[in-house]
Backbone as CSV, one residue per row, in Angstrom:
resi,resn,N_x,N_y,N_z,CA_x,CA_y,CA_z,C_x,C_y,C_z
1,MET,0.740,-1.066,0.022,-0.178,0.169,-0.086,0.741,1.359,-0.020
2,SER,2.041,1.173,0.877,2.808,2.296,0.815,3.467,2.576,-0.418
3,LYS,3.821,1.801,-1.182,4.505,1.926,-2.434,3.532,2.334,-3.579
4,ARG,2.165,2.115,-3.508,1.324,2.686,-4.226,0.914,4.012,-3.816
5,LYS,0.797,4.545,-2.520,0.915,5.530,-2.318,1.811,6.705,-2.643
6,ASN,3.246,6.059,-2.717,4.030,6.874,-3.037,4.110,7.261,-4.530
7,LYS,3.753,6.206,-5.333,3.824,6.231,-6.900,2.747,7.128,-7.271
8,LYS,1.611,7.241,-6.445,0.696,8.010,-6.702,1.042,9.710,-6.378
9,ALA,1.894,9.814,-5.210,2.189,11.017,-4.915,3.137,11.539,-6.061
10,VAL,4.216,10.685,-6.439,5.314,11.105,-7.255,4.434,11.744,-8.651
11,ILE,3.283,10.889,-9.215,2.698,10.982,-10.337,1.863,12.312,-10.244
12,ALA,1.218,12.873,-8.992,0.566,13.791,-8.820,1.613,14.940,-8.864
13,VAL,2.675,14.964,-8.343,3.774,16.016,-8.479,4.242,16.081,-9.744
14,LEU,4.232,15.161,-10.651,4.724,15.330,-12.073,3.459,15.765,-12.916
15,ILE,2.298,15.765,-12.468,1.157,16.277,-13.087,1.187,17.839,-13.068
16,ASN,1.379,17.961,-11.421,1.518,19.417,-11.145,2.400,20.333,-11.890
17,LEU,3.639,19.704,-12.035,4.582,20.270,-12.922,4.424,20.590,-14.295
18,CYS,3.505,19.790,-14.861,3.399,19.446,-16.248,2.713,20.807,-16.791
19,TYR,1.524,21.378,-15.803,0.641,22.521,-16.141,1.520,23.942,-16.176
20,PRO,2.639,24.200,-15.420,3.353,25.541,-15.432,4.378,25.228,-16.421
21,LEU,4.790,24.025,-16.665,5.867,23.780,-17.719,4.897,24.396,-19.258
22,ALA,4.018,23.768,-19.349,3.161,24.010,-20.566,2.828,25.363,-20.725
23,SER,2.499,26.149,-19.627,1.976,27.342,-19.654,3.314,28.367,-20.185
24,VAL,4.470,28.038,-19.613,5.839,28.711,-19.998,6.043,28.459,-21.326
25,SER,6.060,27.150,-22.004,6.073,26.762,-23.222,5.518,27.568,-24.300
26,ILE,4.346,27.715,-23.828,3.285,28.726,-24.678,3.677,29.773,-24.849
27,LEU,4.023,30.654,-23.807,4.293,31.728,-23.812,5.850,31.966,-24.500
28,VAL,6.810,31.238,-24.522,7.908,31.397,-25.158,7.620,31.203,-26.762
29,ALA,6.846,30.002,-26.975,6.335,29.703,-28.406,5.515,31.187,-28.885
30,VAL,4.652,31.715,-28.377,3.935,32.696,-28.715,4.962,33.953,-28.862
31,TYR,5.838,34.293,-28.172,6.913,35.335,-28.305,7.698,35.170,-29.393
32,ALA,8.432,33.873,-29.471,9.143,33.749,-30.439,8.453,33.573,-32.002
33,VAL,7.196,33.359,-32.107,6.662,33.644,-33.153,6.303,35.143,-33.678
34,ALA,5.756,35.922,-32.211,5.782,37.453,-32.473,6.906,38.261,-32.943
35,ALA,8.099,37.712,-32.462,9.673,38.522,-32.618,9.734,38.226,-34.096
36,ALA,9.620,37.013,-34.596,10.096,36.367,-35.854,9.226,37.365,-36.857
37,ALA,7.982,37.252,-36.382,6.550,38.468,-37.533,7.413,39.683,-37.343
38,ALA,7.641,40.386,-36.477,7.882,41.739,-36.408,9.340,42.010,-36.882
39,ASN,10.168,41.168,-36.730,11.606,41.262,-37.477,12.229,42.690,-37.149
40,GLU,12.026,42.841,-35.765,12.451,44.304,-35.184,13.044,44.430,-33.923
41,ASN,14.296,44.168,-33.799,15.045,43.695,-32.365,15.041,44.963,-31.583
42,LEU,14.721,46.200,-31.943,14.616,47.188,-31.007,13.292,47.097,-30.454
43,ILE,12.264,46.414,-31.161,10.923,46.179,-30.413,10.776,44.874,-29.738
44,LEU,11.238,43.788,-30.486,10.875,42.485,-29.826,12.046,41.623,-30.222
45,PRO,13.384,41.735,-29.402,14.483,41.043,-29.712,14.151,39.328,-29.450
46,ASN,14.890,38.721,-30.276,14.879,37.192,-30.145,15.280,36.673,-28.933
47,TRP,14.708,35.572,-28.599,15.002,34.622,-27.226,16.620,34.820,-27.224
48,GLY,17.358,34.614,-28.470,18.857,34.517,-28.340,19.481,36.000,-27.726
49,GLU,18.921,36.623,-28.254,19.793,38.076,-27.757,19.216,38.482,-26.279
50,ILE,17.864,38.044,-25.872,17.673,38.004,-24.622,18.287,37.213,-23.739
51,PHE,18.799,35.758,-23.992,19.613,35.031,-23.136,20.919,35.563,-23.151
52,SER,21.743,36.234,-24.403,22.767,36.515,-24.212,23.023,37.754,-23.213
53,ALA,21.917,38.629,-23.360,21.943,39.970,-22.338,22.050,39.442,-20.988
54,ALA,20.977,38.681,-20.732,21.020,37.749,-19.359,22.193,37.161,-18.741
55,THR,22.693,36.371,-19.671,24.132,36.040,-19.358,25.110,36.848,-19.195
56,ASN,25.235,38.091,-20.077,26.155,39.125,-19.916,25.847,39.762,-18.298
57,LEU,24.651,39.821,-18.052,24.198,40.358,-16.764,24.718,39.624,-15.621
58,LEU,24.609,38.379,-15.783,24.938,37.168,-14.753,26.607,37.375,-14.445
59,SER,27.216,37.838,-15.230,28.576,37.710,-15.240,29.113,39.070,-14.444
60,GLN,28.318,40.256,-14.246,28.745,41.266,-13.554,28.139,41.431,-12.177
61,VAL,29.359,41.823,-11.575,29.080,42.439,-10.297,27.990,43.184,-9.766
62,SER,28.128,44.267,-10.668,27.095,45.344,-10.347,25.510,44.798,-10.330
63,PHE,25.209,43.687,-11.132,23.784,42.930,-11.066,23.579,42.670,-9.824
64,TYR,24.730,41.733,-9.167,24.487,41.192,-8.045,24.118,42.140,-6.842
65,LYS,25.006,43.235,-6.982,24.836,44.369,-6.104,23.402,45.161,-6.174
66,SER,22.885,45.356,-7.423,21.736,45.770,-7.739,20.547,44.883,-7.113
67,LEU,21.024,43.494,-7.518,19.762,42.652,-7.060,19.602,42.298,-5.773
68,LEU,21.084,42.587,-4.814,20.913,42.707,-3.533,20.138,43.781,-2.811
69,MET,20.512,44.867,-3.152,19.948,46.137,-2.844,18.044,46.148,-2.916
70,THR,17.955,45.703,-4.049,16.491,45.523,-4.361,15.912,44.613,-3.408
71,LEU,16.494,43.396,-3.195,15.984,42.451,-2.203,15.919,43.233,-0.801
72,LEU,16.889,43.954,-0.455,16.877,44.461,0.957,15.622,45.280,1.114
73,ARG,15.593,46.232,0.145,14.389,46.833,0.027,13.095,46.267,0.220
74,SER,12.905,45.268,-0.488,11.941,44.527,-0.714,11.458,43.843,0.747
75,ALA,12.658,43.332,1.350,12.408,42.552,2.535,12.135,43.773,3.522
76,ALA,12.536,44.796,3.888,12.589,45.668,4.794,10.949,46.106,4.805
77,ALA,10.444,46.303,3.292,9.081,46.749,3.463,8.338,45.593,3.844
78,PHE,8.448,44.378,3.562,7.565,43.536,3.872,7.512,43.321,5.162
79,ALA,8.789,43.120,6.049,8.667,43.083,7.294,7.920,43.962,7.929
80,ALA,8.299,45.145,7.498,7.528,46.490,8.371,6.056,46.411,8.099
81,ALA,5.664,45.873,6.790,4.064,46.075,6.604,3.614,44.826,7.450
82,PHE,4.355,43.711,7.429,3.758,42.461,8.169,3.715,42.835,9.707
83,LEU,4.614,43.579,10.407,4.553,43.650,11.819,3.688,44.832,12.169
84,ILE,3.653,45.852,11.484,2.646,47.115,11.572,1.424,46.695,11.307
85,GLY,0.958,46.020,10.274,-0.082,45.757,9.401,-0.666,44.650,10.381
86,GLY,-0.037,43.566,11.119,-0.334,42.514,11.732,-0.800,43.030,12.980
87,ALA,0.129,43.859,13.690,-0.164,44.483,15.127,-1.626,45.354,15.037
88,LEU,-1.942,46.330,13.851,-3.054,46.566,13.658,-4.310,45.802,13.695
89,GLY,-4.073,44.750,12.915,-5.248,43.707,12.727,-5.463,43.218,13.934
90,VAL,-4.657,42.633,14.671,-4.835,42.173,15.946,-5.623,43.118,17.117
91,GLY,-4.997,44.462,16.918,-5.955,45.245,17.552,-7.318,45.751,17.300
92,ALA,-7.468,45.802,16.001,-8.687,45.892,15.534,-9.437,44.679,15.514
93,LYS,-9.125,43.362,15.687,-10.110,42.397,15.897,-10.585,42.287,17.322
94,TYR,-9.661,42.920,18.322,-10.100,42.572,19.639,-10.439,43.794,20.559
95,CYS,-10.425,44.971,19.626,-10.890,46.020,20.151,-11.838,46.932,19.265
96,GLU,-13.142,47.005,19.612,-14.039,47.441,18.400,-13.924,49.085,18.215
97,PRO,-13.390,49.884,18.957,-13.112,51.249,18.453,-11.701,51.297,17.640
98,LEU,-10.836,50.519,17.912,-9.764,50.436,17.038,-10.298,50.137,15.639
99,ARG,-11.145,48.821,15.614,-11.538,48.503,14.335,-12.458,49.564,13.477
100,ARG,-13.008,50.380,14.058,-14.043,51.298,13.480,-12.975,52.417,12.955
101,LEU,-11.860,52.665,13.952,-10.931,53.823,13.415,-10.127,53.418,12.381
102,PHE,-9.576,52.066,12.193,-8.703,51.657,11.250,-9.412,51.241,9.936
103,THR,-10.721,50.756,9.683,-11.187,50.549,8.619,-11.313,51.481,7.467
104,PRO,-11.839,52.611,8.043,-11.836,53.668,6.766,-10.282,54.048,6.340
105,LEU,-9.391,53.949,7.279,-8.030,54.390,6.902,-7.292,53.346,6.053
106,MET,-7.789,51.811,6.422,-7.295,50.636,5.618,-7.921,50.835,4.143
107,THR,-9.137,51.286,4.009,-9.980,51.317,2.885,-9.685,52.484,2.058
108,LEU,-9.046,53.678,2.597,-8.285,54.815,1.769,-6.882,54.377,1.082
109,LEU,-6.374,53.838,2.015,-5.010,53.259,1.482,-4.937,52.238,0.172
110,ARG,-5.790,51.314,0.447,-6.085,50.419,-0.741,-6.753,51.195,-1.943
111,ALA,-7.920,52.556,-1.524,-8.230,52.927,-2.950,-7.174,53.899,-3.450
112,VAL,-6.106,54.146,-2.939,-5.171,55.124,-3.529,-4.394,54.629,-4.744
113,PRO,-4.414,55.147,-6.107,-3.670,54.493,-7.061,-2.287,54.512,-6.825
114,THR,-1.708,53.226,-7.228,-0.258,52.700,-6.691,0.620,53.830,-7.439
115,MET,0.469,54.171,-8.411,1.437,54.926,-9.337,1.464,56.491,-8.775
116,ALA,0.253,56.938,-8.241,-0.011,58.021,-7.406,1.103,58.285,-5.995
117,VAL,1.121,57.124,-5.401,1.757,57.009,-4.072,3.222,57.191,-4.811
118,ILE,3.610,56.146,-5.917,4.981,56.088,-6.239,5.586,57.844,-6.612
119,PHE,4.908,58.582,-7.453,5.401,59.771,-7.827,5.218,60.880,-6.765
120,LEU,4.285,60.460,-5.841,4.345,61.543,-4.693,5.553,61.197,-3.855
121,LEU,5.782,60.114,-3.455,6.990,59.499,-2.657,8.175,59.847,-3.358
122,VAL,8.284,59.758,-4.889,9.837,59.987,-5.486,9.855,61.532,-5.266
123,LEU,8.752,62.573,-5.041,9.198,63.860,-4.617,9.520,64.131,-3.356
124,TRP,8.731,63.526,-2.433,8.921,63.776,-0.997,10.089,63.103,-0.303
125,VAL,10.732,61.854,-0.873,11.621,61.181,0.072,12.788,60.877,-1.085
126,ARG,13.820,60.724,-0.471,15.247,60.305,-1.466,15.031,59.157,-1.949
127,SER,15.399,58.886,-3.307,15.229,57.755,-3.983,15.834,56.268,-3.590
128,ALA,16.584,56.534,-2.788,17.199,55.204,-2.201,16.067,54.688,-1.017
129,TYR,15.078,55.547,-0.550,14.017,55.114,0.416,12.875,54.876,-0.123
130,SER,12.536,55.863,-1.108,10.990,55.955,-1.515,10.603,54.655,-2.441
131,PRO,11.388,53.610,-2.789,10.783,52.436,-3.183,10.266,51.550,-2.127
132,ALA,11.209,51.546,-1.060,10.711,50.492,-0.064,9.277,51.205,1.012
133,ILE,9.263,52.781,0.692,8.027,53.304,1.469,6.592,53.035,0.600
134,VAL,7.174,53.245,-0.740,5.973,52.667,-1.584,5.628,51.213,-1.412
135,SER,6.347,50.242,-1.316,5.875,48.885,-1.139,5.194,48.572,0.413
136,PHE,5.699,49.531,1.319,5.002,49.604,2.461,3.800,50.019,2.507
137,THR,3.839,50.874,1.846,2.412,51.696,1.780,1.167,50.856,1.114
138,ILE,1.558,50.039,0.103,0.843,48.839,-0.488,0.365,47.972,0.194
139,LEU,1.582,47.470,0.819,1.272,46.106,1.446,0.798,46.010,2.811
140,MET,0.945,47.060,3.755,0.513,47.269,5.121,-0.886,46.920,5.083
141,PRO,-1.729,47.535,4.430,-3.144,47.227,4.165,-3.591,46.019,4.282
142,LEU,-2.843,45.378,3.516,-3.061,43.814,3.096,-2.648,42.934,4.217
143,SER,-1.613,43.286,4.642,-1.244,42.449,5.996,-2.174,42.676,7.048
144,TYR,-2.826,43.880,7.172,-3.675,44.234,8.269,-4.923,43.252,8.275
145,THR,-5.427,43.329,6.862,-6.816,42.408,6.367,-6.113,40.941,6.518
146,GLN,-5.268,40.476,6.111,-4.786,39.039,6.250,-4.775,38.775,7.861
147,MET,-4.400,39.355,8.522,-4.268,39.229,10.244,-5.497,39.232,10.657
148,TYR,-6.321,40.206,10.423,-7.725,40.365,10.879,-8.900,39.101,10.436
149,ASN,-8.630,38.913,9.244,-9.147,37.605,8.646,-8.818,36.248,9.305
150,ALA,-7.404,36.122,9.452,-6.930,34.804,10.317,-7.462,34.726,11.377
151,LEU,-7.343,35.655,12.400,-7.899,35.758,13.767,-9.553,35.701,13.668
152,SER,-10.144,36.323,12.771,-11.511,36.024,12.764,-11.766,34.381,12.274
153,SER,-10.820,33.755,11.505,-11.504,32.504,11.597,-11.461,31.534,12.460
154,LEU,-10.827,31.959,13.743,-10.671,31.080,14.616,-12.013,30.667,15.370
155,ASP,-12.149,29.305,15.841,-13.309,28.936,16.494,-13.162,29.562,17.861
156,ASP,-14.270,30.405,18.485,-14.687,30.998,19.402,-14.821,30.229,20.606
157,GLY,-15.487,28.968,20.107,-15.567,27.881,21.309,-14.390,27.283,22.002
158,ILE,-13.557,27.259,21.358,-12.204,26.910,22.087,-11.808,27.907,23.278
159,PHE,-12.062,29.088,23.068,-11.639,30.150,24.243,-12.750,29.927,25.387
160,GLU,-14.026,29.585,25.020,-15.046,29.457,25.857,-14.774,28.256,26.545
161,MET,-14.187,27.225,26.027,-13.868,25.775,26.642,-12.614,26.085,27.640
162,SER,-11.695,26.852,27.145,-10.587,27.237,27.877,-10.812,27.603,29.109
163,LYS,-11.908,28.614,29.175,-12.253,29.081,30.589,-13.008,28.066,31.292
164,VAL,-13.726,27.207,30.976,-14.503,26.415,31.607,-13.447,25.207,32.148
165,TYR,-12.659,24.839,31.337,-11.420,23.782,31.948,-10.336,24.303,32.600
166,ARG,-10.408,26.191,32.418,-9.183,26.677,33.150,-7.677,26.266,32.554
167,VAL,-7.868,26.149,31.100,-6.530,25.878,30.067,-5.823,27.161,30.091
168,PRO,-4.541,27.088,30.516,-3.796,28.324,30.442,-3.738,29.261,29.135
169,LYS,-3.720,30.355,29.027,-3.933,31.078,28.185,-2.594,30.848,27.055
170,SER,-1.563,30.800,27.916,-0.378,30.653,27.113,-0.471,29.448,26.017
171,ARG,-1.154,28.252,26.882,-1.253,27.071,25.948,-2.111,27.120,24.995
172,ILE,-3.157,28.065,25.057,-4.027,28.293,24.062,-3.475,28.948,22.899
173,LEU,-2.738,29.711,23.108,-1.801,30.578,22.431,-1.108,29.821,21.250
174,THR,-0.191,28.919,21.912,0.975,27.890,21.665,0.256,27.110,20.710
175,LYS,-0.733,26.271,21.122,-1.045,24.771,20.787,-2.463,25.048,19.778
176,PHE,-3.208,26.300,19.910,-4.248,26.206,19.015,-4.272,27.442,18.021
177,VAL,-4.055,28.870,18.613,-3.985,30.363,18.164,-3.199,30.035,16.955
178,LEU,-1.794,30.113,17.338,-0.654,30.328,16.578,-0.252,28.987,15.193
179,PRO,-0.758,27.873,15.733,-0.485,26.862,14.633,-1.611,27.025,13.635
180,GLN,-3.039,27.629,13.976,-4.148,28.023,12.904,-3.901,29.045,12.184
181,ILE,-3.250,30.122,12.742,-3.151,31.486,11.839,-1.931,31.407,10.992
182,ALA,-1.053,30.664,11.622,0.375,30.519,10.810,0.174,30.162,9.399
183,LEU,-0.611,28.840,9.194,-0.564,28.325,7.930,-1.362,29.747,7.089
184,GLN,-2.370,30.238,7.394,-2.963,31.310,6.681,-2.024,32.240,6.248
185,LEU,-1.570,32.904,7.303,-0.354,33.854,7.297,0.955,33.538,6.262
186,ILE,1.416,32.469,6.358,2.578,31.895,5.743,2.086,31.879,3.904
187,GLU,0.846,31.408,3.741,0.039,31.154,2.438,0.088,32.589,2.016
188,ALA,-0.495,33.514,2.676,-0.304,34.919,2.099,0.830,35.576,2.026
189,THR,1.919,35.104,2.799,3.172,35.930,2.712,3.933,35.543,1.329
190,ALA,3.694,34.198,0.654,4.260,34.043,-0.622,4.066,34.964,-1.675
191,GLY,2.503,35.354,-1.851,2.226,36.517,-2.673,2.531,37.825,-2.144
192,ASN,2.785,38.082,-0.773,3.122,39.432,-0.619,4.451,39.826,-0.588
193,LEU,5.504,38.637,-0.221,7.051,38.958,-0.670,7.445,39.228,-1.984
194,SER,6.759,38.433,-3.084,7.085,38.865,-4.479,6.617,40.020,-4.910
195,PHE,5.106,40.275,-4.146,4.377,41.435,-4.634,5.400,42.893,-4.206
196,SER,6.130,42.670,-3.074,6.953,43.633,-2.600,7.985,43.870,-3.409
197,VAL,8.554,42.692,-4.082,9.415,43.038,-5.026,9.025,43.786,-6.334
198,LYS,8.155,43.565,-6.577,7.696,44.158,-7.959,7.036,45.498,-7.777
199,LEU,6.666,45.956,-6.360,6.582,47.425,-6.191,7.897,48.228,-5.919
200,VAL,8.835,47.543,-5.369,9.939,47.821,-5.091,10.800,48.290,-6.727
201,ILE,10.722,47.410,-7.414,11.035,47.438,-8.704,10.588,48.827,-9.307
202,ALA,9.440,48.857,-9.406,8.591,49.827,-9.981,9.200,51.151,-9.301
203,GLY,9.278,51.351,-8.193,9.346,52.293,-7.388,10.772,52.832,-8.063
204,GLU,11.825,52.159,-7.930,12.988,52.191,-8.307,13.191,52.595,-9.709
205,ALA,12.771,52.238,-10.631,12.547,52.467,-11.969,12.038,54.211,-12.008
206,LEU,10.847,54.334,-11.444,10.560,55.808,-11.696,11.415,56.859,-10.702
207,ALA,11.992,56.272,-9.666,12.715,57.382,-8.877,14.305,57.103,-9.386
208,GLN,14.718,56.418,-10.535,15.982,56.294,-10.982,16.778,55.800,-9.769
209,THR,16.743,55.057,-8.909,17.440,54.669,-7.947,18.670,53.957,-8.317
210,ALA,19.723,54.572,-7.725,21.203,53.848,-8.284,21.336,52.363,-7.622
211,SER,22.258,51.519,-8.258,22.149,50.303,-7.698,21.159,49.463,-7.214
212,SER,20.035,49.269,-8.510,18.867,48.590,-8.127,18.287,48.067,-9.697
213,LEU,17.582,46.861,-9.358,17.169,46.513,-10.760,16.248,47.223,-11.544
214,GLY,15.204,48.156,-10.560,14.555,49.248,-11.135,15.345,50.394,-11.884
215,GLY,16.525,50.683,-11.319,17.511,51.445,-12.026,17.965,50.808,-13.382
216,MET,18.341,49.645,-13.187,18.797,49.214,-14.447,17.899,49.078,-15.571
217,ILE,16.403,48.728,-15.249,15.439,48.732,-16.377,15.294,49.997,-16.728
218,ASN,15.104,50.984,-16.094,15.082,52.244,-16.590,16.357,52.783,-17.519
219,ASN,17.301,52.739,-16.990,18.672,52.791,-17.994,18.554,52.289,-19.259
220,ALA,17.998,51.059,-19.251,18.115,50.110,-20.523,16.840,50.759,-21.117
221,ASN,15.792,51.341,-20.878,14.690,51.728,-21.497,15.135,53.500,-21.970
222,VAL,15.906,54.149,-21.145,16.457,54.986,-21.900,17.448,54.875,-23.193
223,TYR,18.214,53.964,-23.063,19.462,53.830,-24.120,18.618,52.838,-24.970
224,LEU,17.541,52.806,-25.071,16.919,51.715,-26.052,17.579,50.346,-26.199
225,GLU,17.852,49.799,-24.831,18.500,48.309,-24.862,17.404,47.479,-24.464
226,THR,16.471,47.164,-25.635,15.400,46.419,-25.121,15.744,44.790,-24.794
227,ALA,16.670,44.391,-25.399,17.187,42.800,-24.938,17.684,42.682,-23.629
228,ARG,18.261,43.959,-23.155,18.872,44.078,-21.741,17.619,44.428,-20.705
229,LEU,16.640,45.387,-21.143,15.325,45.155,-20.466,14.874,44.256,-20.078
230,MET,14.672,43.215,-21.256,13.998,42.074,-21.124,14.553,41.155,-19.994
231,ALA,15.985,41.172,-20.385,16.738,40.084,-19.471,16.509,40.535,-18.083
232,VAL,16.468,41.799,-17.568,16.328,41.983,-16.406,15.221,41.941,-15.791
233,THR,14.207,42.099,-16.759,12.718,41.706,-16.422,12.604,40.254,-16.033
234,LEU,12.903,39.210,-16.868,13.036,37.937,-16.708,13.805,37.428,-15.287
235,LEU,14.836,37.938,-15.153,15.727,37.514,-14.107,14.840,37.953,-12.786
236,ALA,14.373,39.167,-12.666,13.396,39.636,-11.615,12.273,38.772,-11.416
237,VAL,11.366,38.182,-12.382,10.275,37.107,-12.603,10.842,35.874,-11.920
238,ALA,12.290,35.326,-12.209,12.925,34.342,-11.577,13.174,34.097,-10.316
239,VAL,13.465,35.647,-9.708,13.489,35.818,-8.341,12.242,35.760,-7.459
240,CYS,11.394,36.320,-8.242,10.015,36.289,-7.448,9.460,34.867,-7.510
241,PHE,9.730,33.858,-8.452,9.316,32.569,-8.496,10.140,31.820,-7.234
242,ILE,11.351,32.144,-7.318,12.168,31.324,-6.521,11.843,31.803,-4.839
243,LEU,11.365,33.062,-4.496,10.931,33.425,-3.471,9.394,32.643,-2.971
244,GLU,8.722,32.626,-3.943,7.333,32.364,-3.684,7.612,30.565,-3.354
245,GLY,8.353,30.124,-4.196,8.652,28.481,-4.068,9.219,28.378,-2.529
246,ALA,9.977,29.400,-2.192,10.512,28.888,-0.857,9.611,29.134,0.454
247,VAL,9.012,30.281,0.072,7.633,30.282,1.107,6.630,29.002,1.101
248,LYS,6.319,28.631,-0.134,5.362,27.609,-0.326,6.064,26.164,0.518
249,LEU,7.323,26.057,0.282,8.062,24.737,0.901,7.864,24.926,2.290
250,LEU,7.908,26.225,3.066,7.747,26.286,4.378,6.316,26.100,4.621
251,LEU,5.498,26.385,3.894,4.030,26.192,4.172,3.807,24.671,4.344
252,LEU,4.444,24.009,3.260,4.264,22.472,3.111,4.818,21.741,4.319
253,SER,6.051,22.219,4.965,6.731,21.548,5.981,5.610,21.977,7.271
254,CYS,5.167,23.184,7.476,4.322,23.547,8.548,2.904,22.503,8.713
255,ARG,2.631,22.151,7.329,1.292,21.236,7.443,1.708,20.236,7.807
256,ARG,3.005,19.381,7.353,3.313,18.243,7.545,3.644,18.276,9.216
257,TRP,4.139,19.289,9.680,4.463,19.228,11.236,3.283,19.452,12.012
258,GLN,2.084,20.144,11.569,0.890,20.129,12.128,0.211,18.987,12.201
């Protein structure tokens, strides 16, 4: 029976891999056809030129410095949004006046156009810091909502039962609350982390931040280096996939542990 289960698990994994591979293959093929039809490298460079530009980037120390700075900004913005948004979500869940106070504020932050936030912060803040603040401004309301929803999904009957049987609050927190909300928060984290990278890159490009992936994209656009621009974009996408994959592996480990 165990061999059959293992075989089915392997088959399921292979099937799940086939779908994203098929999607990527279709996109690659469609782009190759479009590039061949356009026959204009300035507009649609072929895959050979893009991969050549990507290889050239991977051989440069400046690329890794730019990647590191972008990731540091993204991580800082994500961590600040998670901690502050999460703390506000906890306060809103267990304090009704705070919920009424925070709800319109979070609605306003979610409604503000992202590009407007980027343009304003580029004017107000130094280019080295504005991309991280942009990402924080967009992610904080998301983290608030995710924490509030995670806490709202808990079964209140457990808390009533703990009072009846006099179960210590610390035990309820460690054995019930944290394991339950951790899975939801980690699952949301996968999207938030890669979203933070995208927001930071957009802010860097508009702020023309030095030593950043966004700055490299902006420079490639200014000098009409389309292959280089697309190479940086593909490498950024690969980084986002790696980050999401790492978080999903953590989520899988937590589910097995649970």
